[in-house]
C-alpha positions in Angstrom: 25.6 -66.4 -26.4 26.2 -63.0 -23.6 23.0 -60.9 -22.2 24.7 -58.2 -21.5 23.7 -54.7 -21.9 25.2 -52.9 -24.9 26.3 -49.6 -23.7 23.5 -48.0 -26.6 20.8 -49.7 -24.3 22.0 -49.0 -20.8 22.0 -45.0 -22.5 18.7 -45.9 -23.1 17.3 -46.7 -19.7 19.3 -43.8 -18.2 17.3 -41.5 -20.5 14.3 -43.0 -19.6 14.6 -42.7 -16.6 15.2 -39.0 -16.9 12.4 -38.5 -18.8 10.1 -40.8 -15.8 11.5 -38.2 -13.3 11.1 -35.0 -15.5 6.9 -35.9 -15.5 7.1 -36.8 -11.8 8.8 -33.4 -11.2 6.7 -31.5 -13.5 3.4 -32.9 -12.1 4.8 -32.1 -8.8 5.7 -28.4 -9.7 1.9 -28.0 -10.8 0.3 -29.7 -7.8 1.9 -27.5 -5.5 1.4 -24.5 -7.7 -2.5 -25.2 -8.1 -2.4 -26.3 -4.0 -1.6 -23.1 -3.3 -4.0 -21.4 -5.9 -7.1 -23.3 -4.0 -5.7 -22.6 -0.8 -5.5 -19.0 -0.9 -8.2 -18.6 -3.2 -10.2 -20.2 0.0 -8.3 -17.8 2.1 -9.4 -14.7 0.3 -12.9 -16.1 0.7 -12.6 -15.8 4.8 -11.1 -13.0 4.5 -13.0 -11.4 2.4 -16.2 -12.7 4.4 -14.7 -11.4 7.8 -13.9 -8.0 6.2 -17.0 -7.7 4.9 -18.6 -8.7 8.7 -15.9 -6.0 10.1 -16.9 -3.2 8.3 -21.1 -3.9 8.9 -20.1 -4.3 12.6 -18.4 -1.1 12.8 -21.3 0.9 10.7 -23.9 -0.8 12.7 -21.9 0.5 16.0 -21.5 3.6 15.0 -24.9 4.2 13.6 -26.0 2.9 17.2 -23.7 5.4 19.1 -25.3 8.2 17.1 -28.7 7.2 18.1 -27.5 7.5 21.4 -25.9 10.8 20.8 -29.1 12.2 19.6 -31.3 10.6 22.2 -28.6 12.4 24.9 -28.7 15.3 23.0 -32.6 15.3 23.3 -32.4 14.8 26.9 -30.2 17.6 27.8 -32.4 19.9 25.7 -35.5 18.8 27.7 -33.2 19.0 31.2 -32.3 22.5 30.2 -35.7 23.5 31.0 -37.1 20.6 33.4 -40.4 20.5 33.2 -43.1 19.6 35.9 -44.8 16.6 35.2 -48.4 14.8 36.1 -48.1 11.8 34.5 -46.6 10.6 31.5 -48.9 11.3 29.1 -47.0 14.6 28.4 -44.5 13.0 26.8 -46.7 10.6 24.5 -46.3 11.6 20.7 -42.1 12.4 21.6 -40.2 11.0 19.4 -36.3 10.4 18.5 -34.5 11.0 15.1 -38.0 12.1 14.4 -39.1 8.2 12.9 -38.5 6.4 16.6 -41.3 6.5 18.8 -40.7 5.6 22.6 -43.1 2.8 23.6 -42.2 2.6 27.2 -42.2 5.4 29.4 -42.8 5.6 33.0 -42.7 8.5 35.9 -40.4 7.8 39.2 -39.9 9.0 42.2 -35.9 9.6 43.3 -36.2 6.4 45.3 -37.4 4.1 42.4 -41.4 4.6 43.0 -43.8 4.4 40.8 -45.3 7.9 40.0 -47.2 7.2 36.7 -46.7 5.0 33.7 -47.8 4.5 29.9 -46.2 1.0 28.9 -46.7 -2.5 28.7 -45.0 -5.4 31.4 -41.8 -5.4 28.9 -40.4 -2.1 30.4 -37.9 -3.3 33.0 -39.1 -1.4 35.7 -37.1 -2.8 38.6 -33.6 -3.4 36.2 -34.3 0.2 35.7 -34.4 0.8 39.2 -31.9 -0.9 40.7 -29.2 0.3 37.9 -26.0 2.8 38.5 -27.6 5.5 35.5 -30.8 5.9 38.3 -28.9 6.4 40.7 -26.4 9.1 39.2 -29.2 10.9 37.0 -31.0 11.0 40.9 -27.6 11.9 42.1 -26.1 14.4 39.8 -29.6 15.8 38.6 -28.0 14.8 34.8 -29.4 13.0 32.2 -28.0 10.3 30.8 -28.9 7.0 28.2 -28.0 3.5 27.9 -29.3 0.1 27.4 -30.7 -2.2 30.1 -30.9 -5.9 29.6 -33.7 -7.3 31.7 -36.1 -10.4 29.5 -35.7 -7.8 27.0 -32.8 -5.6 26.1 -34.5 -2.0 25.4 -33.2 1.6 25.0 -33.3 4.0 28.1 -32.8 7.4 28.4 -33.4 9.0 31.9 -34.3 12.7 32.8 -34.4 14.6 35.8 -38.0 16.3 36.3 -40.4 17.4 38.8 -43.7 16.5 40.1 -46.9 18.4 40.6 -45.5 18.6 44.4 -42.5 20.0 43.1 -40.5 17.4 44.2 -37.9 15.9 42.2 -38.9 12.8 39.6 -37.0 10.9 37.0 -38.8 9.9 33.5 -37.9 7.4 32.0 -38.5 6.5 27.9 -37.5 3.4 26.4 -36.8 2.1 22.6 -37.4 -1.4 22.4 -34.2 -2.6 20.8 -35.9 -5.7 18.8 -37.9 -2.5 16.8 -34.4 -1.1 16.2 -33.3 -4.3 14.8 -36.3 -4.4 12.6 -35.4 -1.1 10.9 -31.5 -2.1 9.9 -33.6 -4.0 7.5 -32.5 -7.1 8.2 -32.0 -9.9 5.4 -31.4 -13.7 5.1 -27.6 -13.0 4.6 -27.2 -10.7 7.6 -28.5 -10.6 10.8 -28.2 -8.4 14.2 -28.1 -9.8 17.5 -27.2 -8.1 21.1 -25.5 -9.9 23.5 -25.7 -8.9 27.3 -22.3 -8.7 29.1 -23.6 -10.4 32.3 -25.9 -13.2 31.5 -24.6 -13.2 27.8 -28.2 -13.7 26.9 -29.1 -12.9 22.8 -31.9 -10.6 22.4 -32.3 -12.0 18.9 -31.9 -15.1 16.7 -30.1 -17.0 13.9 -26.5 -16.5 15.8 -25.1 -18.1 18.4 -27.1 -18.2 21.9 -24.1 -16.6 23.7 -21.2 -15.5 22.7 -17.1 -16.6 24.3 -16.6 -14.5 27.6 -13.2 -14.6 25.8 -15.0 -12.8 23.2 -15.4 -9.5 25.2 -12.6 -9.5 27.3 -11.2 -9.0 23.5 -13.2 -6.1 23.0 -12.9 -4.7 26.0 -9.2 -3.2 24.7 -10.6 -2.5 21.2 -12.3 -0.1 19.8 -12.8 -2.2 16.4 -15.0 -5.0 16.2 -13.9 -8.4 16.8 -14.4 -11.2 14.0 -14.9 -14.8 15.3 -16.1 -17.8 13.4 -18.7 -20.7 14.3 -18.0 -23.9 11.6 -19.6 -22.0 8.5 -20.6 -18.6 9.8 -18.6 -15.7 10.2 -20.1 -12.8 12.8 -18.4 -9.4 14.1 -18.9 -8.7 17.4 -19.2 -4.6 18.2 -19.1 -3.2 22.3 -21.9 -1.5 23.4 -20.8 1.0 26.7 -22.4 1.8 29.6 -24.3 5.8 30.2 -20.6 6.8 30.9 -19.1 5.2 28.4 -16.6 3.5 30.2 -17.7 0.0 30.5 -18.9 -2.3 28.6 -21.9 -4.1 29.2 -23.2 -5.6 25.8 -22.5 -6.3 22.1 -23.9 -6.3 18.5 -23.3 -9.7 17.2 -23.4 -9.2 12.9 -23.6 -12.5 11.5 -22.4 -13.1 8.0 -23.3 -15.6 5.7 -21.3 -17.7 3.7 -21.7 -17.9 -0.3 -19.5 -19.6 -1.7 -16.5 -18.9 -4.9 -17.3 -20.5 -8.1 -13.5 -22.0 -8.3 -15.2 -24.3 -11.2 -13.6 -22.0 -13.6 -10.1 -22.3 -11.3 -10.3 -26.0 -11.8 -11.1 -26.2 -15.8 -7.6 -23.7 -16.2 -5.9 -25.7 -13.5 -6.5 -29.0 -15.2 -6.1 -27.5 -19.1 -3.1 -26.2 -17.7 -1.8 -29.7 -16.3 -2.6 -31.4 -20.1 -1.0 -28.3 -21.6 2.3 -28.9 -19.5 2.5 -32.5 -19.6 1.5 -32.5 -23.7 4.3 -29.7 -24.2 6.8 -31.8 -21.9 6.4 -34.8 -24.3 6.8 -33.2 -28.0 9.8 -31.5 -26.1 11.1 -34.9 -25.0 10.0 -36.6 -28.7 12.6 -34.0 -29.8 9.2 -32.1 -32.1 9.1 -28.5 -30.0 11.9 -26.1 -28.3 11.9 -23.1 -26.6 8.8 -21.2 -28.3 6.7 -24.6 -27.9 7.9 -23.8 -23.8 6.0 -20.4 -24.0 2.6 -20.9 -25.5 2.9 -25.0 -23.6 3.4 -23.8 -20.4 4.0 -20.3 -19.7 0.5 -19.0 -20.7 -1.4 -21.6 -19.6 0.1 -21.6 -15.9 0.0 -17.8 -16.0 -3.5 -17.7 -17.2 -4.6 -19.8 -13.7 -2.9 -16.4 -11.9 -4.7 -13.8 -14.3 -8.3 -15.8 -13.4 -7.0 -16.3 -10.2 -6.5 -12.1 -9.8 -9.5 -11.6 -11.9 -12.0 -13.3 -9.0 -10.6 -12.1 -6.1 -10.7 -8.9 -7.6 -14.5 -9.1 -8.2 -15.5 -11.4 -4.9 -13.8 -8.1 -3.3 -16.1 -6.0 -5.4 -19.4 -7.9 -4.9 -18.5 -8.3 -1.1 -17.7 -4.1 -0.9 -21.2 -3.1 -2.7 -22.6 -5.2 -1.0 -21.3 -4.4 2.5 -22.5 -0.7 1.6 -26.0 -1.7 0.4 -26.5 -3.4 4.1 -24.7 -0.3 5.8 -26.5 2.2 3.6 -29.5 0.7 5.1 -28.8 0.4 8.6 -27.7 4.6 8.4 -30.7 5.5 6.8 -33.2 3.8 8.7 -31.7 4.7 12.0 -31.0 8.3 11.4 -34.0 8.8 8.9 -31.8 11.1 6.5 -34.6 10.9 3.9 -36.7 13.6 6.4 -35.0 16.7 5.3 -34.8 18.0 9.4 -33.0 15.1 10.3 -30.9 14.9 7.5 -29.7 18.5 8.3 -29.1 17.9 11.8 -27.4 14.3 11.1 -24.9 16.6 8.4 -24.1 19.5 10.8 -24.0 17.3 14.3 -23.1 13.2 13.8 -20.9 13.3 10.2 -17.8 13.2 11.3 -18.3 10.3 13.2 -20.0 7.8 10.6 -17.3 5.7 8.8 -19.2 6.0 5.7 -18.6 9.2 3.4 -21.4 11.2 2.6 -22.6 13.2 -0.4 -25.7 15.1 -1.6 -26.5 16.2 -5.1 -29.7 17.5 -6.5 -31.9 16.3 -9.3 -29.8 18.3 -12.4 -26.4 16.4 -10.7 -24.9 19.3 -8.6 -23.1 18.4 -5.8 -24.7 20.4 -2.4 -22.2 18.7 0.3 -20.1 16.0 0.5 -17.8 14.4 3.0 -15.5 12.6 0.6 -11.6 14.3 1.2 -10.6 13.9 -2.8 -8.9 17.1 -4.2 -11.5 17.3 -7.2 -13.5 19.6 -8.4 -17.5 19.5 -7.6 -18.4 19.4 -11.6 -15.9 16.3 -12.1 -17.1 14.8 -9.0 -21.0 15.4 -9.9 -20.2 14.0 -13.3 -18.4 11.0 -11.5 -21.5 10.4 -9.3 -23.7 10.7 -12.1 -23.1 7.0 -13.6 -24.6 5.8 -10.9 -28.3 4.4 -11.0 -30.7 4.4 -8.9 -30.9 2.7 -6.1 -27.9 1.1 -7.8 -24.0 -0.2 -6.0 -21.3 0.9 -7.8 -17.2 1.5 -7.9 -16.4 4.9 -8.9 -12.7 6.3 -8.5 -12.8 10.0 -6.9 -9.7 11.8 -6.9 -7.1 9.0 -6.5 -9.2 6.4 -4.9 -11.5 4.2 -5.9 -14.9 3.9 -3.9 -18.3 1.8 -3.2 -20.6 3.8 -3.8 -24.5 3.8 -3.6 -27.3 5.8 -4.3 -30.4 6.5 -2.5 -33.2 8.7 -3.7 -34.7 11.3 -2.1 -37.4 14.3 -2.3 -35.8 16.5 -4.3 -32.2 15.3 -4.4 -29.4 11.9 -4.1 -28.2 10.7 -1.1 -25.1 8.7 -2.0 -23.3 6.9 0.6 -19.7 5.8 -0.5 -16.8 4.0 1.0 -13.4 3.5 0.2 -12.6 0.3 -2.1 -8.9 -0.4 -0.2 -10.7 -1.2 3.3 -11.9 -4.7 1.1 -8.7 -5.1 -0.7 -6.7 -5.4 1.8 -7.1 -8.1 3.6 -6.2 -10.6 0.0 -3.3 -8.5 -0.4 -1.1 -11.5 1.4 -3.1 -14.2 -0.7 -1.9 -12.3 -4.0 1.5 -12.0 -2.9 2.0 -16.1 -2.6 0.3 -17.0 -5.5 2.3 -14.3 -7.2 5.8 -15.7 -5.7 4.7 -19.2 -6.8 4.1 -18.6 -9.8 7.2 -17.2 -10.2 8.8 -20.3 -8.8 6.6 -22.4 -11.1 7.9 -20.8 -14.0 11.3 -21.4 -13.2 10.5 -24.8 -12.5 8.9 -25.1 -15.9 12.1 -23.5 -17.1 14.8 -25.9 -15.8 12.3 -29.0 -16.6 12.2 -27.8 -20.0 15.7 -27.1 -20.5 16.6 -30.5 -18.8 13.8 -31.8 -21.6 15.6 -30.0 -24.4 18.9 -30.9 -23.8 18.4 -34.9 -22.1 21.0 -36.6 -24.3 23.2 -34.4 -23.3 24.2 -35.9 -20.1 27.5 -33.7 -20.1 26.1 -30.4 -20.8 23.8 -31.1 -18.1 25.5 -32.1 -15.6 28.1 -28.9 -16.3 25.0 -26.7 -16.4 23.0 -28.1 -13.6 26.4 -27.9 -11.6 26.9 -24.2 -12.3 23.2 -23.5 -11.7 23.5 -24.8 -8.4 27.2 -22.5 -7.7 25.3 -19.5 -9.1 22.1 -20.1 -7.0 22.8 -18.6 -3.6 23.7 -15.4 -5.6 20.8 -15.3 -7.3 18.6 -16.3 -4.4 20.4 -12.7 -2.9 20.1 -11.1 -6.0 16.4 -11.7 -6.3 15.7 -10.4 -2.0 18.1 -7.6 -2.4 18.3 -6.7 -6.1 15.2 -7.3 -8.2 12.5 -7.6 -5.5 13.1 -4.1 -4.4 12.8 -3.1 -8.1 9.8 -5.1 -8.7 8.0 -3.4 -5.2 9.2 0.0 -6.6 7.9 -1.0 -9.1 4.4 -2.2 -7.7 4.5 1.8 -5.6 4.9 4.0 -8.7 1.1 3.0 -9.5 -0.3 3.4 -6.3 -1.2 6.2 -4.0 1.5 5.3 -1.2 1.4 7.0 1.8 3.8 5.4 4.8 1.4 7.0 7.5 -1.8 6.3 5.8 -3.3 3.2 5.6 -5.1 3.2 2.1 -3.1 2.9 -0.4 -5.3 2.8 -3.4 -4.5 2.0 -7.2 -3.7 5.2 -9.3 -2.6 3.6 -12.4 -0.5 6.1 -14.5 -1.5 8.6 -12.5 1.7 9.2 -10.8 3.6 9.5 -14.4 1.2 12.2 -15.4 1.4 14.1 -12.9 5.3 13.8 -12.8 5.2 15.6 -16.3 4.0 18.8 -15.6 6.0 18.9 -12.0 8.1 21.5 -12.9 10.0 20.9 -9.6 11.2 17.4 -10.9 12.1 18.6 -14.5 14.2 21.3 -11.9 15.7 19.0 -10.3 16.4 17.2 -13.8 17.6 20.1 -15.1 20.1 20.3 -12.3 21.4 16.6 -12.7 22.2 16.8 -16.2 24.2 20.3 -16.1 25.9 18.6 -12.9 26.8 15.4 -15.0 28.9 17.9 -17.2 31.9 17.8 -14.7 32.6 14.3 -15.8 34.5 14.5 -18.8 36.3 17.4 -17.1 37.5 14.9 -14.1 38.2 12.7 -16.7 40.4 14.9 -18.0 42.2 15.7 -15.0 42.5 12.0 -14.1 43.8 11.0 -17.6 46.4 14.0 -16.7 47.4 12.7 -13.1 47.6 9.0 -14.4 49.9 9.6 -17.6 52.1 11.5 -15.6 51.9 8.7 -12.5 52.6 6.0 -15.2 56.6 6.5 -14.8 59.0 4.0 -13.6 60.4 6.0 -10.6 61.3 6.1 -6.8 58.4 6.8 -4.7 55.8 7.0 -7.6 53.6 4.5 -5.4 53.7 6.9 -2.5 52.1 9.6 -4.5 49.5 6.8 -6.4 48.1 6.1 -2.7 48.0 10.0 -1.9 46.0 10.6 -5.0 43.5 7.7 -4.3 42.6 7.8 -0.7 39.6 10.1 -1.4 38.3 7.7 -3.2 37.8 5.4 -0.1 37.3 7.8 2.1 33.8 8.4 3.8 32.1 10.6 1.6 30.5 12.1 4.1 33.7 13.1 5.7 34.7 14.2 2.7 31.3 16.7 2.2 31.6 18.1 5.9 35.4 19.0 5.3 34.9 20.9 1.7 31.6 22.4 3.4 34.1 23.7 6.2 36.6 25.0 3.5 33.5 26.7 1.4 32.3 28.3 4.4 32.1 32.1 3.5 33.4 33.6 7.2 36.1 31.7 7.7 36.1 28.8 4.9 40.1 28.3 4.3 39.1 29.0 0.3 37.8 33.1 1.0 41.0 33.3 3.3 43.2 32.6 0.1 41.0 34.7 -2.1 41.8 37.6 0.7 45.5 36.9 0.9 45.0 37.5 -2.6 43.2 40.6 -3.0 40.2 38.9 -4.8 36.4 39.0 -3.4 35.2 36.4 -1.1 32.3 34.5 -2.6 29.8 32.5 -1.3 30.3 29.5 -2.2 27.4 27.2 -1.2 24.9 29.9 -0.7 25.1 31.5 -4.0 22.5 30.4 -6.6 24.9 31.1 -9.5 28.0 29.4 -8.0 26.2 26.5 -5.8 26.2 23.4 -8.2 29.4 24.4 -9.5 30.8 24.2 -6.3 29.5 20.7 -5.5 30.7 20.0 -8.8 34.4 20.5 -7.6 33.9 18.6 -4.7 33.2 15.3 -7.2 35.6 15.9 -9.3 38.5 15.8 -6.3 37.0 12.9 -4.7 36.7 10.9 -8.1 40.3 11.4 -9.4 41.7 9.2 -7.3 39.2 6.2 -8.6 39.4 7.2 -12.2 43.1 7.8 -12.4 43.7 3.8 -10.8 41.3 2.6 -14.3 43.4 4.8 -16.9 46.7 3.9 -15.2 45.3 -0.3 -16.0 44.8 1.0 -19.5 48.4 2.8 -19.5 50.0 -0.1 -18.1 48.2 -2.2 -20.5 49.5 -0.7 -24.0 52.2 -2.4 -25.3 56.1 -0.9 -25.0 56.8 -1.6 -28.3 54.3 0.6 -30.0 56.3 3.2 -28.4 59.5 2.3 -29.4 58.5 1.7 -32.7 56.9 5.1 -33.0 60.4 6.6 -31.2 62.0 5.1 -34.1 59.8 6.7 -36.5 60.2 10.0 -35.0 57.4 11.3 -33.2 57.7 13.1 -30.1 55.3 12.7 -26.9 52.3 14.2 -28.0 52.1 12.8 -31.6 52.2 9.1 -29.3 49.7 10.4 -27.0 46.9 11.5 -29.4 47.7 7.8 -31.9 48.9 5.4 -29.7 47.5 6.2 -26.1 44.6 7.8 -26.9 43.1 5.1 -29.4 44.0 2.4 -27.4 42.3 3.6 -23.8 39.2 4.0 -25.7 37.7 0.9 -24.4 39.0 2.2 -20.7 37.5 5.7 -21.8 34.2 4.3 -22.4 33.9 2.1 -18.6 34.9 5.5 -16.9 32.4 7.3 -18.7 29.8 5.5 -18.5 30.1 4.3 -14.7 30.5 8.5 -14.4 27.3 9.7 -16.1 25.3 7.0 -14.0 27.2 8.3 -10.3 26.7 11.9 -11.3 23.0 11.1 -12.0 23.0 9.4 -8.6 24.7 12.0 -6.7 22.9 12.6 -3.2 25.5 12.3 -0.5 26.9 15.5 -1.1 23.8 17.3 -2.1 22.2 16.3 1.2 25.4 17.4 3.5 26.4 20.4 1.6 23.1 22.3 0.4 20.0 20.4 1.1 19.3 21.3 -2.8 19.5 25.1 -2.1 19.6 27.7 -2.5 16.2 28.5 -4.4 16.7 24.7 -5.8 19.7 25.3 -7.9 21.2 22.4 -6.6 18.1 19.7 -6.5 19.4 17.0 -8.3 16.7 13.9 -9.3 18.2 11.4 -6.1 17.9 14.1 -3.7 14.6 15.2 -5.0 13.2 11.4 -4.6 14.3 11.2 -1.1 12.5 14.3 -0.2 9.1 12.8 -1.9 9.4 9.5 0.0 10.5 10.4 3.7 10.0 13.9 3.9 6.6 14.1 1.8 5.9 10.2 2.6 4.8 10.1 -1.1 6.0 6.6 -1.8 4.2 6.2 -4.7 5.0 8.7 -6.4 8.9 8.6 -5.6 8.9 5.1 -7.0 7.8 6.7 -10.5 10.4 9.3 -10.3 13.1 6.7 -9.6 11.6 4.5 -12.8 11.9 7.6 -15.4 15.4 8.1 -13.8 16.5 4.6 -14.5 14.8 4.8 -18.2 16.7 8.4 -18.8 19.8 6.8 -17.3 19.1 3.4 -19.3 18.6 5.9 -22.6 22.0 7.4 -21.9 24.1 4.4 -21.9 22.8 2.9 -24.8 23.3 6.0 -26.8 27.1 6.2 -25.3 27.1 2.6 -26.3 25.9 2.8 -29.7 27.9 6.4 -30.7 31.2 6.1 -28.8 31.3 2.3 -28.7 30.9 1.4 -32.1 35.1 1.5 -32.9 36.1 0.3 -29.3 37.8 -3.6 -28.9 38.5 -5.5 -26.3 40.5 -8.2 -28.1 
C-alpha cells in the first residue's frame, strides 16, 4: 500500500492554503482600513478642538484689545482738555463702554505720591508708580493704558491732569480683570485665565497654574494664538502687549474641554463591513457568487464606513463651529455692550474692521441695515437667508459663495447677527479626510484583487500569469495614478469649490461654478472661436494626404523631402509661433513684403479681428502637415500593391484608383488622424499665447487660453476647473460622434 498523496490531494491542499491566505489578507486589509479610520477620527477630534480653542482665543484677545482701544480713546478725549482735580470723586461715575465701571481710581503726583484715592487695597499702587508706563505718562504728558500684574491683574489707564495748585498730576483708572472675565460668561466647557509673563501666575482658575516659558517665546513672534495641550485638555494662548504695544507682558489662556466623538456607529459599521466582506469572500471561494456579490458585499459596506466618517466629521465640525461662534458672540457682546444703541454705533464706526467676527444688523422686518459680510449678494436675498435663523439660535447659512456659522441676538428693535466663515473650522480636518479617502481607494483595489483571486482560485496558471502581468503594469499604473488620474480628480474637486490660491478660504459651492459658466458670454465666445478654429483640421488633412501621395514614390532623394516636411512637427512650437509672428508683422513682415511686391494691399494679419484667427489656423496647418503626412504615408504603404495592379489591368486611371482603392483603405488612418487632430485643435494654447494672447477684441480667445487666464491671472482655480471639465465632456462627445458616424464601416483587419 502506498502512502503517497495523489496529485488531486496535493491540488486540494494548495487551494486550501490559498483560501486561508486570502482570508488573512482580507482581514489584514480591513484591519488597516479600520485603524486608519479610527486614528484619523481621533486626530480630527484633536484638530477641531484646537481650531475651536484658537478661534475663541483670538476673539477674546481681539475683543479685549478693542476694549483697551476704547479706554485709550476715552483717555485721549479727556486729555484734550486736561481737567483740574482736587480729588478722585470727580470721576467716580466714569464708565467704559457704557457699562464697565472703574472700581479703582487714584490721583498721584508725578513723583509717585498718592494725593487722593477711592479704592480698596486691591489697587496695585506701588506696581503702578514703579511701572514704565507711569514714567512715560509723567515724562510725555500723554495718556496710556496697560495691564498691571500684582497680586491681582488689573487694566489701568493713566491720564495726565493738574491738581488745584496747578501742578501736574496723574489720574489712574482701574478695572479688575476678574470682573471682565466674569463678563465673558464662562461655562463648564469654556474657561478664561490671565497669565503674567514675568511670574507666570494665574489670574483665574481651572487652567494650568503656570505656563511653560517656551510658550511665551513662541507667541512673541506670532500674531495668532498658540495652541497647547495638557493631558485631555486643550488650551490656546493669546498674547497681551504692553502700553506701547511692543512687548508681551502676559497672555490669555482659553481652555477647551474635551467632548468625545460618538464612534459607536462607526464601530458598528466597521464590524458590519468585516462580517460582510468575510462572508462574501466565503461564498466567492465556494463558487456561489461572482462580481455582483463583490460590489454589494464588499464595496458597499466599506464605502458606507467612509461615507459615515465624512458625515460625522462634517457634523462635528458644524457643532464645534456653532459653539465657538456662540461663545465668541457672548464675549464680544458683553465686553463691548453692543446691545446699547450708542455703544453699538461707536463699535460699528470705530472697531468693526478689527473684529474676526462678521457683524450684521437687521430690523424686525428682516430688512438689512448694515453688515460687514463681503458676499456680493443683494440685501434682500441676504435678509431672506438670515431670516431662517431663529432668535438666540446658531446655524449654518450660505451667503454668497460661502457658508457662514451665524447666531442671532435680539436687541431693542433690531437683531444682531454675528457670524464666521465655516472654512476656518473645516480646514484642519481636510487632511484626515484625504488620508481616509486614499486608504479607501487602496482598500477597494485590494478587495478587487482578492475577489479576482477567489473567483479564479482553481485556475493557478491563469492567476499566475494575471498577477505577473499586474506586477509589470504596477509601476505604470502608479505613475498614471499620480500624474494622470489624481490631477483629473483634483480638478473635479476644485470645480465644486471657490478656490483661490492667495485666499485661504476655499468654500464648497456645489454646482455654482457650472451654473455661472452657462451664463458666461466670454466662455461661450471662446468655445465658438475654438469650434471655428477646428475647421482647419479637414483642410490640413487634405493637404497632408496630398503631400503623402506625392511622397509615396520610390525615387532617389525622396527621404530628404520627407524629412524636410516633417521638421516643423518636431520643432519647438514656441519658436515656430515666434517666427510666424515675425512673418505676420504688418510693417516689415515677410508676407506683407511679398504682397507689396505683387502690388496687393498689405494685411494686419494678427491685428485685424476678421483674419486673426485664420492667420493662426494657417500656422497650425503648416506645423501639422509633417506629422499627418507621416501617418498617411504609413497607411498608403500598408495598401497591397496587387490591388493597384489589378485595377490597371481593368483599365482604371490614377484618379479612379485613388477614389476606389486608396481612400477607402485609408479610412482607419483617416479616422485616427481626424480624431487626434480635432482633440488637439480643442486644446490649442501655445500659438494663441505667443501670437495674439486672445486678441484682438477676443477674436482668438479659445477655451484653453480662457481657462489659463481664469486660473493664473484671475486666480479662479475652481471656476477654471469647471471650464476644463466642460471642455473634457465636449471633446468626449465629439469623439464619440466621430466614431459612431465615421467609424462604423472602418475595419482594421
